[in-house]
C-alpha positions as CSV (number, residue, x, y, z in Angstrom):
1,M,258.5,-149.6,215.0
2,D,259.3,-146.2,213.7
3,I,261.8,-145.8,210.9
4,E,263.8,-142.6,210.9
5,F,266.0,-141.4,208.0
6,S,269.1,-139.4,208.4
7,S,268.8,-137.7,205.0
8,I,266.3,-137.0,202.3
9,K,268.5,-139.1,200.0
10,Q,268.1,-142.1,202.3
11,L,264.3,-141.7,202.3
12,Y,264.3,-141.4,198.5
13,Q,266.2,-144.7,198.2
14,R,263.7,-146.4,200.5
15,L,260.9,-145.2,198.3
16,V,262.5,-146.3,195.0
17,P,260.4,-149.5,194.8
18,A,257.2,-147.6,195.0
19,L,258.4,-145.0,192.5
20,D,259.4,-147.9,190.2
21,T,255.9,-149.3,190.5
22,K,254.2,-146.0,189.7
23,Y,256.6,-145.4,186.8
24,N,255.8,-148.8,185.4
25,E,252.0,-148.0,185.7
26,L,252.6,-144.8,183.8
27,V,254.5,-146.6,181.0
28,R,251.7,-149.2,180.7
29,N,249.3,-146.3,180.3
30,K,251.5,-144.9,177.5
31,I,252.8,-142.0,179.6
32,K,256.5,-142.5,178.9
33,Y,258.0,-139.1,179.4
34,I,257.4,-139.0,183.2
35,K,260.3,-140.3,185.2
36,K,260.6,-141.4,188.8
37,E,262.3,-138.1,189.7
38,D,259.2,-136.3,188.4
39,I,256.9,-138.3,190.7
40,W,259.2,-137.6,193.6
41,N,259.4,-133.9,192.9
42,Y,255.7,-133.5,192.3
43,L,254.7,-135.2,195.6
44,K,257.5,-133.5,197.6
45,N,256.5,-130.1,196.2
46,N,252.7,-130.4,196.2
47,K,251.7,-132.8,198.9
48,W,254.5,-133.6,201.4
49,S,255.7,-130.0,201.8
50,H,252.4,-129.2,203.7
51,A,252.5,-132.3,205.9
52,S,254.3,-133.2,209.1
53,D,255.1,-136.5,210.7
54,L,254.6,-138.5,207.5
55,L,254.9,-142.2,207.9
56,L,256.6,-144.3,205.3
57,H,253.5,-146.3,204.4
58,E,251.6,-143.0,203.8
59,M,254.2,-141.8,201.4
60,V,254.1,-145.1,199.6
61,D,250.3,-144.8,199.4
62,D,250.7,-141.3,198.0
63,I,253.1,-142.5,195.3
64,L,251.0,-145.4,194.2
65,N,247.7,-143.5,194.2
66,C,249.0,-140.2,192.8
67,D,246.6,-138.8,190.2
68,N,248.2,-139.3,186.8
69,A,246.5,-136.3,185.2
70,L,247.8,-133.9,187.9
71,L,251.2,-135.5,187.7
72,E,251.1,-135.0,183.9
73,D,250.1,-131.3,184.3
74,Y,252.9,-130.8,186.8
75,V,255.6,-132.3,184.5
76,K,254.3,-130.5,181.4
77,N,254.5,-127.2,183.2
78,N,258.1,-127.8,184.3
79,M,259.5,-129.4,181.1
80,V,260.1,-126.2,179.2
81,N,263.9,-125.8,178.9
82,Q,264.4,-127.6,182.2
83,S,265.9,-131.0,183.2
84,I,264.4,-132.3,186.4
85,K,266.5,-134.2,188.8
86,P,265.4,-135.9,192.0
87,N,265.1,-133.5,194.8
88,L,267.3,-134.7,197.6
89,D,267.5,-131.4,199.3
90,S,264.9,-129.1,200.8
91,E,263.8,-127.5,197.5
92,V,263.0,-128.9,194.1
93,V,266.2,-129.0,192.0
94,Y,266.1,-127.7,188.4
95,E,269.0,-127.5,186.0
96,K,268.7,-125.7,182.7
97,E,269.6,-127.7,179.7
98,N,272.6,-126.7,177.7
99,E,271.6,-125.5,174.2
């Protein structure tokens, strides 16, 4: 049975349990500054953008087995003066912080 999603937002909502699990793993490993949105944006930008016909279980596997060091590097490189929100559109969404 194939599951199709009518929007990226709907897909994101379906993946929240896996994102929660990965987030909790990061917290247990004392990596508390990475949020679920960071995990989503990292994979969407670096892995899934180059793939086609992804299956839900493959995306869950990518989330759960995402390399923590690469994820940390991605987040550190994008943290400077930026607030990262979940990317529910076709591109990664960045909003500059008000100073």
